[in-house]
Chimera marker file (.cmm) of the C-alpha trace (Angstrom):
<marker_set name="trace">
<marker id="1" x="76.560" y="3.866" z="67.990" r="1" g="1" b="0" radius="0.5"/>
<marker id="2" x="74.985" y="2.533" z="71.134" r="1" g="1" b="0" radius="0.5"/>
<marker id="3" x="76.995" y="3.814" z="74.136" r="1" g="1" b="0" radius="0.5"/>
<marker id="4" x="76.145" y="2.475" z="77.565" r="1" g="1" b="0" radius="0.5"/>
<marker id="5" x="77.792" y="2.586" z="80.950" r="1" g="1" b="0" radius="0.5"/>
<marker id="6" x="80.225" y="-0.355" z="80.957" r="1" g="1" b="0" radius="0.5"/>
<marker id="7" x="79.106" y="-3.516" z="82.776" r="1" g="1" b="0" radius="0.5"/>
<marker id="8" x="82.186" y="-3.578" z="85.017" r="1" g="1" b="0" radius="0.5"/>
<marker id="9" x="80.956" y="-0.467" z="86.815" r="1" g="1" b="0" radius="0.5"/>
<marker id="10" x="79.555" y="-2.112" z="89.916" r="1" g="1" b="0" radius="0.5"/>
<marker id="11" x="77.507" y="-0.359" z="92.554" r="1" g="1" b="0" radius="0.5"/>
<marker id="12" x="76.500" y="3.289" z="92.676" r="1" g="1" b="0" radius="0.5"/>
<marker id="13" x="78.574" y="5.934" z="90.982" r="1" g="1" b="0" radius="0.5"/>
<marker id="14" x="80.056" y="8.629" z="93.206" r="1" g="1" b="0" radius="0.5"/>
<marker id="15" x="78.018" y="11.809" z="93.630" r="1" g="1" b="0" radius="0.5"/>
<marker id="16" x="79.775" y="15.101" z="94.354" r="1" g="1" b="0" radius="0.5"/>
<marker id="17" x="78.787" y="18.520" z="95.743" r="1" g="1" b="0" radius="0.5"/>
<marker id="18" x="75.040" y="18.662" z="95.348" r="1" g="1" b="0" radius="0.5"/>
<marker id="19" x="73.936" y="22.176" z="94.353" r="1" g="1" b="0" radius="0.5"/>
<marker id="20" x="77.165" y="22.764" z="92.411" r="1" g="1" b="0" radius="0.5"/>
<marker id="21" x="77.241" y="19.621" z="90.327" r="1" g="1" b="0" radius="0.5"/>
<marker id="22" x="74.878" y="16.714" z="89.902" r="1" g="1" b="0" radius="0.5"/>
<marker id="23" x="76.910" y="14.164" z="88.000" r="1" g="1" b="0" radius="0.5"/>
<marker id="24" x="77.912" y="10.723" z="89.171" r="1" g="1" b="0" radius="0.5"/>
<marker id="25" x="81.433" y="9.557" z="88.411" r="1" g="1" b="0" radius="0.5"/>
<marker id="26" x="83.450" y="6.361" z="88.134" r="1" g="1" b="0" radius="0.5"/>
<marker id="27" x="87.248" y="6.767" z="87.936" r="1" g="1" b="0" radius="0.5"/>
<marker id="28" x="89.068" y="4.791" z="85.265" r="1" g="1" b="0" radius="0.5"/>
<marker id="29" x="92.125" y="2.753" z="86.228" r="1" g="1" b="0" radius="0.5"/>
<marker id="30" x="94.391" y="0.750" z="83.907" r="1" g="1" b="0" radius="0.5"/>
<marker id="31" x="93.370" y="-2.895" z="83.743" r="1" g="1" b="0" radius="0.5"/>
<marker id="32" x="89.657" y="-2.386" z="84.494" r="1" g="1" b="0" radius="0.5"/>
<marker id="33" x="88.497" y="-3.256" z="80.984" r="1" g="1" b="0" radius="0.5"/>
<marker id="34" x="89.998" y="-3.619" z="77.525" r="1" g="1" b="0" radius="0.5"/>
<marker id="35" x="87.937" y="-0.700" z="76.166" r="1" g="1" b="0" radius="0.5"/>
<marker id="36" x="89.184" y="1.566" z="78.972" r="1" g="1" b="0" radius="0.5"/>
<marker id="37" x="92.788" y="0.508" z="78.369" r="1" g="1" b="0" radius="0.5"/>
<marker id="38" x="92.377" y="1.337" z="74.656" r="1" g="1" b="0" radius="0.5"/>
<marker id="39" x="90.962" y="4.748" z="75.563" r="1" g="1" b="0" radius="0.5"/>
<marker id="40" x="93.853" y="5.420" z="77.961" r="1" g="1" b="0" radius="0.5"/>
<marker id="41" x="96.359" y="4.442" z="75.230" r="1" g="1" b="0" radius="0.5"/>
<marker id="42" x="94.698" y="6.849" z="72.785" r="1" g="1" b="0" radius="0.5"/>
<marker id="43" x="94.848" y="9.630" z="75.360" r="1" g="1" b="0" radius="0.5"/>
<marker id="44" x="98.526" y="8.881" z="75.964" r="1" g="1" b="0" radius="0.5"/>
<marker id="45" x="99.150" y="9.242" z="72.212" r="1" g="1" b="0" radius="0.5"/>
<marker id="46" x="97.344" y="12.594" z="72.309" r="1" g="1" b="0" radius="0.5"/>
<marker id="47" x="99.484" y="13.615" z="75.320" r="1" g="1" b="0" radius="0.5"/>
<marker id="48" x="102.673" y="12.811" z="73.410" r="1" g="1" b="0" radius="0.5"/>
<marker id="49" x="101.457" y="14.745" z="70.348" r="1" g="1" b="0" radius="0.5"/>
<marker id="50" x="100.592" y="17.812" z="72.444" r="1" g="1" b="0" radius="0.5"/>
<marker id="51" x="104.008" y="17.665" z="74.103" r="1" g="1" b="0" radius="0.5"/>
<marker id="52" x="105.760" y="17.457" z="70.716" r="1" g="1" b="0" radius="0.5"/>
<marker id="53" x="103.734" y="20.256" z="69.153" r="1" g="1" b="0" radius="0.5"/>
<marker id="54" x="102.980" y="22.542" z="72.078" r="1" g="1" b="0" radius="0.5"/>
<marker id="55" x="105.806" y="21.823" z="74.568" r="1" g="1" b="0" radius="0.5"/>
<marker id="56" x="103.372" y="21.532" z="77.505" r="1" g="1" b="0" radius="0.5"/>
<marker id="57" x="105.381" y="19.049" z="79.583" r="1" g="1" b="0" radius="0.5"/>
<marker id="58" x="102.354" y="16.824" z="80.186" r="1" g="1" b="0" radius="0.5"/>
<marker id="59" x="103.267" y="13.789" z="82.283" r="1" g="1" b="0" radius="0.5"/>
<marker id="60" x="100.084" y="11.803" z="82.854" r="1" g="1" b="0" radius="0.5"/>
<marker id="61" x="96.336" y="11.605" z="82.430" r="1" g="1" b="0" radius="0.5"/>
<marker id="62" x="93.482" y="10.995" z="84.864" r="1" g="1" b="0" radius="0.5"/>
<marker id="63" x="89.939" y="10.255" z="83.749" r="1" g="1" b="0" radius="0.5"/>
<marker id="64" x="86.470" y="9.194" z="84.820" r="1" g="1" b="0" radius="0.5"/>
<marker id="65" x="83.086" y="8.356" z="83.399" r="1" g="1" b="0" radius="0.5"/>
<marker id="66" x="80.567" y="11.108" z="84.162" r="1" g="1" b="0" radius="0.5"/>
<marker id="67" x="76.857" y="10.366" z="84.139" r="1" g="1" b="0" radius="0.5"/>
<marker id="68" x="74.474" y="13.313" z="84.395" r="1" g="1" b="0" radius="0.5"/>
<marker id="69" x="70.915" y="12.119" z="85.111" r="1" g="1" b="0" radius="0.5"/>
<marker id="70" x="68.060" y="14.194" z="83.657" r="1" g="1" b="0" radius="0.5"/>
<marker id="71" x="68.096" y="17.696" z="85.176" r="1" g="1" b="0" radius="0.5"/>
<marker id="72" x="71.671" y="17.423" z="86.510" r="1" g="1" b="0" radius="0.5"/>
<marker id="73" x="74.145" y="20.242" z="85.835" r="1" g="1" b="0" radius="0.5"/>
<marker id="74" x="77.587" y="21.527" z="86.809" r="1" g="1" b="0" radius="0.5"/>
<marker id="75" x="77.869" y="25.235" z="87.602" r="1" g="1" b="0" radius="0.5"/>
<marker id="76" x="80.487" y="27.475" z="85.967" r="1" g="1" b="0" radius="0.5"/>
<marker id="77" x="84.039" y="26.514" z="86.986" r="1" g="1" b="0" radius="0.5"/>
<marker id="78" x="87.578" y="25.890" z="85.761" r="1" g="1" b="0" radius="0.5"/>
<marker id="79" x="89.237" y="22.489" z="85.983" r="1" g="1" b="0" radius="0.5"/>
<marker id="80" x="92.353" y="23.561" z="87.869" r="1" g="1" b="0" radius="0.5"/>
<marker id="81" x="92.342" y="23.584" z="91.655" r="1" g="1" b="0" radius="0.5"/>
<marker id="82" x="93.563" y="26.667" z="93.562" r="1" g="1" b="0" radius="0.5"/>
<marker id="83" x="96.156" y="24.656" z="95.493" r="1" g="1" b="0" radius="0.5"/>
<marker id="84" x="97.144" y="22.229" z="92.706" r="1" g="1" b="0" radius="0.5"/>
<marker id="85" x="98.226" y="23.516" z="89.289" r="1" g="1" b="0" radius="0.5"/>
<marker id="86" x="98.990" y="20.141" z="87.676" r="1" g="1" b="0" radius="0.5"/>
<marker id="87" x="95.872" y="19.956" z="85.471" r="1" g="1" b="0" radius="0.5"/>
<marker id="88" x="96.817" y="21.633" z="82.198" r="1" g="1" b="0" radius="0.5"/>
<marker id="89" x="94.487" y="20.321" z="79.483" r="1" g="1" b="0" radius="0.5"/>
<marker id="90" x="90.929" y="19.030" z="79.858" r="1" g="1" b="0" radius="0.5"/>
<marker id="91" x="89.466" y="16.454" z="77.466" r="1" g="1" b="0" radius="0.5"/>
<marker id="92" x="85.846" y="15.342" z="77.178" r="1" g="1" b="0" radius="0.5"/>
<marker id="93" x="84.632" y="12.517" z="74.942" r="1" g="1" b="0" radius="0.5"/>
<marker id="94" x="80.859" y="12.248" z="74.633" r="1" g="1" b="0" radius="0.5"/>
<marker id="95" x="79.220" y="8.800" z="74.664" r="1" g="1" b="0" radius="0.5"/>
<marker id="96" x="75.624" y="9.773" z="73.926" r="1" g="1" b="0" radius="0.5"/>
<marker id="97" x="73.755" y="7.880" z="71.216" r="1" g="1" b="0" radius="0.5"/>
<marker id="98" x="71.334" y="9.817" z="68.968" r="1" g="1" b="0" radius="0.5"/>
<marker id="99" x="71.708" y="13.072" z="70.934" r="1" g="1" b="0" radius="0.5"/>
<marker id="100" x="69.660" y="16.013" z="69.666" r="1" g="1" b="0" radius="0.5"/>
<marker id="101" x="70.245" y="19.684" z="70.562" r="1" g="1" b="0" radius="0.5"/>
<marker id="102" x="66.804" y="19.819" z="72.211" r="1" g="1" b="0" radius="0.5"/>
<marker id="103" x="67.994" y="17.218" z="74.753" r="1" g="1" b="0" radius="0.5"/>
<marker id="104" x="70.119" y="19.992" z="76.340" r="1" g="1" b="0" radius="0.5"/>
<marker id="105" x="73.244" y="19.064" z="78.302" r="1" g="1" b="0" radius="0.5"/>
<marker id="106" x="75.512" y="21.397" z="76.347" r="1" g="1" b="0" radius="0.5"/>
<marker id="107" x="79.003" y="22.218" z="77.530" r="1" g="1" b="0" radius="0.5"/>
<marker id="108" x="78.974" y="26.021" z="77.702" r="1" g="1" b="0" radius="0.5"/>
<marker id="109" x="82.449" y="27.482" z="77.355" r="1" g="1" b="0" radius="0.5"/>
<marker id="110" x="83.174" y="31.086" z="78.310" r="1" g="1" b="0" radius="0.5"/>
<marker id="111" x="85.807" y="32.403" z="75.924" r="1" g="1" b="0" radius="0.5"/>
<marker id="112" x="87.628" y="35.732" z="75.700" r="1" g="1" b="0" radius="0.5"/>
<marker id="113" x="85.755" y="39.010" z="75.336" r="1" g="1" b="0" radius="0.5"/>
<marker id="114" x="82.453" y="37.629" z="76.662" r="1" g="1" b="0" radius="0.5"/>
<marker id="115" x="82.026" y="35.051" z="73.896" r="1" g="1" b="0" radius="0.5"/>
<marker id="116" x="80.127" y="31.893" z="74.859" r="1" g="1" b="0" radius="0.5"/>
<marker id="117" x="80.316" y="28.685" z="72.873" r="1" g="1" b="0" radius="0.5"/>
<marker id="118" x="77.963" y="25.743" z="73.435" r="1" g="1" b="0" radius="0.5"/>
<marker id="119" x="79.015" y="22.203" z="72.492" r="1" g="1" b="0" radius="0.5"/>
<marker id="120" x="76.219" y="19.676" z="71.987" r="1" g="1" b="0" radius="0.5"/>
<marker id="121" x="77.277" y="16.382" z="73.686" r="1" g="1" b="0" radius="0.5"/>
<marker id="122" x="77.021" y="14.272" z="70.532" r="1" g="1" b="0" radius="0.5"/>
<marker id="123" x="78.432" y="10.748" z="70.769" r="1" g="1" b="0" radius="0.5"/>
<marker id="124" x="82.009" y="10.510" z="69.504" r="1" g="1" b="0" radius="0.5"/>
<marker id="125" x="82.727" y="14.244" z="69.846" r="1" g="1" b="0" radius="0.5"/>
<marker id="126" x="86.032" y="15.176" z="71.552" r="1" g="1" b="0" radius="0.5"/>
<marker id="127" x="86.480" y="18.595" z="73.201" r="1" g="1" b="0" radius="0.5"/>
<marker id="128" x="89.952" y="19.689" z="74.389" r="1" g="1" b="0" radius="0.5"/>
<marker id="129" x="90.722" y="22.966" z="76.192" r="1" g="1" b="0" radius="0.5"/>
<marker id="130" x="93.128" y="24.529" z="78.698" r="1" g="1" b="0" radius="0.5"/>
<marker id="131" x="92.040" y="23.488" z="82.187" r="1" g="1" b="0" radius="0.5"/>
<marker id="132" x="92.826" y="26.725" z="84.012" r="1" g="1" b="0" radius="0.5"/>
<marker id="133" x="91.964" y="29.153" z="81.234" r="1" g="1" b="0" radius="0.5"/>
<marker id="134" x="88.469" y="28.275" z="80.023" r="1" g="1" b="0" radius="0.5"/>
<marker id="135" x="85.585" y="28.633" z="82.480" r="1" g="1" b="0" radius="0.5"/>
<marker id="136" x="82.743" y="26.304" z="81.536" r="1" g="1" b="0" radius="0.5"/>
<marker id="137" x="79.558" y="24.695" z="82.799" r="1" g="1" b="0" radius="0.5"/>
<marker id="138" x="77.301" y="21.769" z="81.946" r="1" g="1" b="0" radius="0.5"/>
<marker id="139" x="73.703" y="22.721" z="81.238" r="1" g="1" b="0" radius="0.5"/>
<marker id="140" x="70.830" y="20.463" z="82.378" r="1" g="1" b="0" radius="0.5"/>
<marker id="141" x="69.686" y="17.747" z="79.990" r="1" g="1" b="0" radius="0.5"/>
<marker id="142" x="66.364" y="15.976" z="79.557" r="1" g="1" b="0" radius="0.5"/>
<marker id="143" x="67.956" y="12.510" z="79.365" r="1" g="1" b="0" radius="0.5"/>
<marker id="144" x="71.006" y="10.721" z="80.737" r="1" g="1" b="0" radius="0.5"/>
<marker id="145" x="74.228" y="12.390" z="79.525" r="1" g="1" b="0" radius="0.5"/>
<marker id="146" x="77.378" y="10.244" z="79.518" r="1" g="1" b="0" radius="0.5"/>
<marker id="147" x="80.978" y="11.248" z="78.889" r="1" g="1" b="0" radius="0.5"/>
<marker id="148" x="84.570" y="10.352" z="79.557" r="1" g="1" b="0" radius="0.5"/>
<marker id="149" x="86.157" y="13.370" z="81.214" r="1" g="1" b="0" radius="0.5"/>
<marker id="150" x="89.869" y="13.641" z="81.846" r="1" g="1" b="0" radius="0.5"/>
<marker id="151" x="92.819" y="15.897" z="82.510" r="1" g="1" b="0" radius="0.5"/>
<marker id="152" x="96.333" y="15.874" z="81.158" r="1" g="1" b="0" radius="0.5"/>
<marker id="153" x="98.638" y="16.822" z="84.010" r="1" g="1" b="0" radius="0.5"/>
<marker id="154" x="102.117" y="18.225" z="84.300" r="1" g="1" b="0" radius="0.5"/>
<marker id="155" x="104.498" y="17.663" z="87.182" r="1" g="1" b="0" radius="0.5"/>
<marker id="156" x="103.431" y="19.640" z="90.249" r="1" g="1" b="0" radius="0.5"/>
<marker id="157" x="105.478" y="22.287" z="92.023" r="1" g="1" b="0" radius="0.5"/>
<marker id="158" x="105.965" y="20.159" z="95.139" r="1" g="1" b="0" radius="0.5"/>
<marker id="159" x="109.581" y="19.519" z="96.240" r="1" g="1" b="0" radius="0.5"/>
<marker id="160" x="111.196" y="16.196" z="95.315" r="1" g="1" b="0" radius="0.5"/>
<link id1="1" id2="2" r="1" g="1" b="0" radius="0.2"/>
<link id1="2" id2="3" r="1" g="1" b="0" radius="0.2"/>
<link id1="3" id2="4" r="1" g="1" b="0" radius="0.2"/>
<link id1="4" id2="5" r="1" g="1" b="0" radius="0.2"/>
<link id1="5" id2="6" r="1" g="1" b="0" radius="0.2"/>
<link id1="6" id2="7" r="1" g="1" b="0" radius="0.2"/>
<link id1="7" id2="8" r="1" g="1" b="0" radius="0.2"/>
<link id1="8" id2="9" r="1" g="1" b="0" radius="0.2"/>
<link id1="9" id2="10" r="1" g="1" b="0" radius="0.2"/>
<link id1="10" id2="11" r="1" g="1" b="0" radius="0.2"/>
<link id1="11" id2="12" r="1" g="1" b="0" radius="0.2"/>
<link id1="12" id2="13" r="1" g="1" b="0" radius="0.2"/>
<link id1="13" id2="14" r="1" g="1" b="0" radius="0.2"/>
<link id1="14" id2="15" r="1" g="1" b="0" radius="0.2"/>
<link id1="15" id2="16" r="1" g="1" b="0" radius="0.2"/>
<link id1="16" id2="17" r="1" g="1" b="0" radius="0.2"/>
<link id1="17" id2="18" r="1" g="1" b="0" radius="0.2"/>
<link id1="18" id2="19" r="1" g="1" b="0" radius="0.2"/>
<link id1="19" id2="20" r="1" g="1" b="0" radius="0.2"/>
<link id1="20" id2="21" r="1" g="1" b="0" radius="0.2"/>
<link id1="21" id2="22" r="1" g="1" b="0" radius="0.2"/>
<link id1="22" id2="23" r="1" g="1" b="0" radius="0.2"/>
<link id1="23" id2="24" r="1" g="1" b="0" radius="0.2"/>
<link id1="24" id2="25" r="1" g="1" b="0" radius="0.2"/>
<link id1="25" id2="26" r="1" g="1" b="0" radius="0.2"/>
<link id1="26" id2="27" r="1" g="1" b="0" radius="0.2"/>
<link id1="27" id2="28" r="1" g="1" b="0" radius="0.2"/>
<link id1="28" id2="29" r="1" g="1" b="0" radius="0.2"/>
<link id1="29" id2="30" r="1" g="1" b="0" radius="0.2"/>
<link id1="30" id2="31" r="1" g="1" b="0" radius="0.2"/>
<link id1="31" id2="32" r="1" g="1" b="0" radius="0.2"/>
<link id1="32" id2="33" r="1" g="1" b="0" radius="0.2"/>
<link id1="33" id2="34" r="1" g="1" b="0" radius="0.2"/>
<link id1="34" id2="35" r="1" g="1" b="0" radius="0.2"/>
<link id1="35" id2="36" r="1" g="1" b="0" radius="0.2"/>
<link id1="36" id2="37" r="1" g="1" b="0" radius="0.2"/>
<link id1="37" id2="38" r="1" g="1" b="0" radius="0.2"/>
<link id1="38" id2="39" r="1" g="1" b="0" radius="0.2"/>
<link id1="39" id2="40" r="1" g="1" b="0" radius="0.2"/>
<link id1="40" id2="41" r="1" g="1" b="0" radius="0.2"/>
<link id1="41" id2="42" r="1" g="1" b="0" radius="0.2"/>
<link id1="42" id2="43" r="1" g="1" b="0" radius="0.2"/>
<link id1="43" id2="44" r="1" g="1" b="0" radius="0.2"/>
<link id1="44" id2="45" r="1" g="1" b="0" radius="0.2"/>
<link id1="45" id2="46" r="1" g="1" b="0" radius="0.2"/>
<link id1="46" id2="47" r="1" g="1" b="0" radius="0.2"/>
<link id1="47" id2="48" r="1" g="1" b="0" radius="0.2"/>
<link id1="48" id2="49" r="1" g="1" b="0" radius="0.2"/>
<link id1="49" id2="50" r="1" g="1" b="0" radius="0.2"/>
<link id1="50" id2="51" r="1" g="1" b="0" radius="0.2"/>
<link id1="51" id2="52" r="1" g="1" b="0" radius="0.2"/>
<link id1="52" id2="53" r="1" g="1" b="0" radius="0.2"/>
<link id1="53" id2="54" r="1" g="1" b="0" radius="0.2"/>
<link id1="54" id2="55" r="1" g="1" b="0" radius="0.2"/>
<link id1="55" id2="56" r="1" g="1" b="0" radius="0.2"/>
<link id1="56" id2="57" r="1" g="1" b="0" radius="0.2"/>
<link id1="57" id2="58" r="1" g="1" b="0" radius="0.2"/>
<link id1="58" id2="59" r="1" g="1" b="0" radius="0.2"/>
<link id1="59" id2="60" r="1" g="1" b="0" radius="0.2"/>
<link id1="60" id2="61" r="1" g="1" b="0" radius="0.2"/>
<link id1="61" id2="62" r="1" g="1" b="0" radius="0.2"/>
<link id1="62" id2="63" r="1" g="1" b="0" radius="0.2"/>
<link id1="63" id2="64" r="1" g="1" b="0" radius="0.2"/>
<link id1="64" id2="65" r="1" g="1" b="0" radius="0.2"/>
<link id1="65" id2="66" r="1" g="1" b="0" radius="0.2"/>
<link id1="66" id2="67" r="1" g="1" b="0" radius="0.2"/>
<link id1="67" id2="68" r="1" g="1" b="0" radius="0.2"/>
<link id1="68" id2="69" r="1" g="1" b="0" radius="0.2"/>
<link id1="69" id2="70" r="1" g="1" b="0" radius="0.2"/>
<link id1="70" id2="71" r="1" g="1" b="0" radius="0.2"/>
<link id1="71" id2="72" r="1" g="1" b="0" radius="0.2"/>
<link id1="72" id2="73" r="1" g="1" b="0" radius="0.2"/>
<link id1="73" id2="74" r="1" g="1" b="0" radius="0.2"/>
<link id1="74" id2="75" r="1" g="1" b="0" radius="0.2"/>
<link id1="75" id2="76" r="1" g="1" b="0" radius="0.2"/>
<link id1="76" id2="77" r="1" g="1" b="0" radius="0.2"/>
<link id1="77" id2="78" r="1" g="1" b="0" radius="0.2"/>
<link id1="78" id2="79" r="1" g="1" b="0" radius="0.2"/>
<link id1="79" id2="80" r="1" g="1" b="0" radius="0.2"/>
<link id1="80" id2="81" r="1" g="1" b="0" radius="0.2"/>
<link id1="81" id2="82" r="1" g="1" b="0" radius="0.2"/>
<link id1="82" id2="83" r="1" g="1" b="0" radius="0.2"/>
<link id1="83" id2="84" r="1" g="1" b="0" radius="0.2"/>
<link id1="84" id2="85" r="1" g="1" b="0" radius="0.2"/>
<link id1="85" id2="86" r="1" g="1" b="0" radius="0.2"/>
<link id1="86" id2="87" r="1" g="1" b="0" radius="0.2"/>
<link id1="87" id2="88" r="1" g="1" b="0" radius="0.2"/>
<link id1="88" id2="89" r="1" g="1" b="0" radius="0.2"/>
<link id1="89" id2="90" r="1" g="1" b="0" radius="0.2"/>
<link id1="90" id2="91" r="1" g="1" b="0" radius="0.2"/>
<link id1="91" id2="92" r="1" g="1" b="0" radius="0.2"/>
<link id1="92" id2="93" r="1" g="1" b="0" radius="0.2"/>
<link id1="93" id2="94" r="1" g="1" b="0" radius="0.2"/>
<link id1="94" id2="95" r="1" g="1" b="0" radius="0.2"/>
<link id1="95" id2="96" r="1" g="1" b="0" radius="0.2"/>
<link id1="96" id2="97" r="1" g="1" b="0" radius="0.2"/>
<link id1="97" id2="98" r="1" g="1" b="0" radius="0.2"/>
<link id1="98" id2="99" r="1" g="1" b="0" radius="0.2"/>
<link id1="99" id2="100" r="1" g="1" b="0" radius="0.2"/>
<link id1="100" id2="101" r="1" g="1" b="0" radius="0.2"/>
<link id1="101" id2="102" r="1" g="1" b="0" radius="0.2"/>
<link id1="102" id2="103" r="1" g="1" b="0" radius="0.2"/>
<link id1="103" id2="104" r="1" g="1" b="0" radius="0.2"/>
<link id1="104" id2="105" r="1" g="1" b="0" radius="0.2"/>
<link id1="105" id2="106" r="1" g="1" b="0" radius="0.2"/>
<link id1="106" id2="107" r="1" g="1" b="0" radius="0.2"/>
<link id1="107" id2="108" r="1" g="1" b="0" radius="0.2"/>
<link id1="108" id2="109" r="1" g="1" b="0" radius="0.2"/>
<link id1="109" id2="110" r="1" g="1" b="0" radius="0.2"/>
<link id1="110" id2="111" r="1" g="1" b="0" radius="0.2"/>
<link id1="111" id2="112" r="1" g="1" b="0" radius="0.2"/>
<link id1="112" id2="113" r="1" g="1" b="0" radius="0.2"/>
<link id1="113" id2="114" r="1" g="1" b="0" radius="0.2"/>
<link id1="114" id2="115" r="1" g="1" b="0" radius="0.2"/>
<link id1="115" id2="116" r="1" g="1" b="0" radius="0.2"/>
<link id1="116" id2="117" r="1" g="1" b="0" radius="0.2"/>
<link id1="117" id2="118" r="1" g="1" b="0" radius="0.2"/>
<link id1="118" id2="119" r="1" g="1" b="0" radius="0.2"/>
<link id1="119" id2="120" r="1" g="1" b="0" radius="0.2"/>
<link id1="120" id2="121" r="1" g="1" b="0" radius="0.2"/>
<link id1="121" id2="122" r="1" g="1" b="0" radius="0.2"/>
<link id1="122" id2="123" r="1" g="1" b="0" radius="0.2"/>
<link id1="123" id2="124" r="1" g="1" b="0" radius="0.2"/>
<link id1="124" id2="125" r="1" g="1" b="0" radius="0.2"/>
<link id1="125" id2="126" r="1" g="1" b="0" radius="0.2"/>
<link id1="126" id2="127" r="1" g="1" b="0" radius="0.2"/>
<link id1="127" id2="128" r="1" g="1" b="0" radius="0.2"/>
<link id1="128" id2="129" r="1" g="1" b="0" radius="0.2"/>
<link id1="129" id2="130" r="1" g="1" b="0" radius="0.2"/>
<link id1="130" id2="131" r="1" g="1" b="0" radius="0.2"/>
<link id1="131" id2="132" r="1" g="1" b="0" radius="0.2"/>
<link id1="132" id2="133" r="1" g="1" b="0" radius="0.2"/>
<link id1="133" id2="134" r="1" g="1" b="0" radius="0.2"/>
<link id1="134" id2="135" r="1" g="1" b="0" radius="0.2"/>
<link id1="135" id2="136" r="1" g="1" b="0" radius="0.2"/>
<link id1="136" id2="137" r="1" g="1" b="0" radius="0.2"/>
<link id1="137" id2="138" r="1" g="1" b="0" radius="0.2"/>
<link id1="138" id2="139" r="1" g="1" b="0" radius="0.2"/>
<link id1="139" id2="140" r="1" g="1" b="0" radius="0.2"/>
<link id1="140" id2="141" r="1" g="1" b="0" radius="0.2"/>
<link id1="141" id2="142" r="1" g="1" b="0" radius="0.2"/>
<link id1="142" id2="143" r="1" g="1" b="0" radius="0.2"/>
<link id1="143" id2="144" r="1" g="1" b="0" radius="0.2"/>
<link id1="144" id2="145" r="1" g="1" b="0" radius="0.2"/>
<link id1="145" id2="146" r="1" g="1" b="0" radius="0.2"/>
<link id1="146" id2="147" r="1" g="1" b="0" radius="0.2"/>
<link id1="147" id2="148" r="1" g="1" b="0" radius="0.2"/>
<link id1="148" id2="149" r="1" g="1" b="0" radius="0.2"/>
<link id1="149" id2="150" r="1" g="1" b="0" radius="0.2"/>
<link id1="150" id2="151" r="1" g="1" b="0" radius="0.2"/>
<link id1="151" id2="152" r="1" g="1" b="0" radius="0.2"/>
<link id1="152" id2="153" r="1" g="1" b="0" radius="0.2"/>
<link id1="153" id2="154" r="1" g="1" b="0" radius="0.2"/>
<link id1="154" id2="155" r="1" g="1" b="0" radius="0.2"/>
<link id1="155" id2="156" r="1" g="1" b="0" radius="0.2"/>
<link id1="156" id2="157" r="1" g="1" b="0" radius="0.2"/>
<link id1="157" id2="158" r="1" g="1" b="0" radius="0.2"/>
<link id1="158" id2="159" r="1" g="1" b="0" radius="0.2"/>
<link id1="159" id2="160" r="1" g="1" b="0" radius="0.2"/>
</marker_set>
């Protein structure tokens, strides 16, 4: 596998909240590239399967590429906003070729009863977890760390 940032990503990636997170992102929209459309179709199939098996009422999916340059991190957080409860399930697909544990960049998940679980961002690995229930952080890495990060969303509580 040789994963690279897609060529259609033009210009600088967005940077957000220095001191809290150091990644750069590029949102994915349908029609940008065939590979992205295939990914979005796969995620829609996963959404339908989760709805059938878990009755979550997931309606859509939003996603972006996330590039963490060497030394970048994202402090401990949950993926659901205080004033917006639509994000239900988080999904991360890692796109890192030949990643070794010593490169760092692990996704540290804080589970029940003080248990921590680190996921090495190995290319092709998919991690799925409840957006509002699992605090997590991204540890610094010694090389570029690339992923597709997304959220399955339910209908919000706003009036129609």
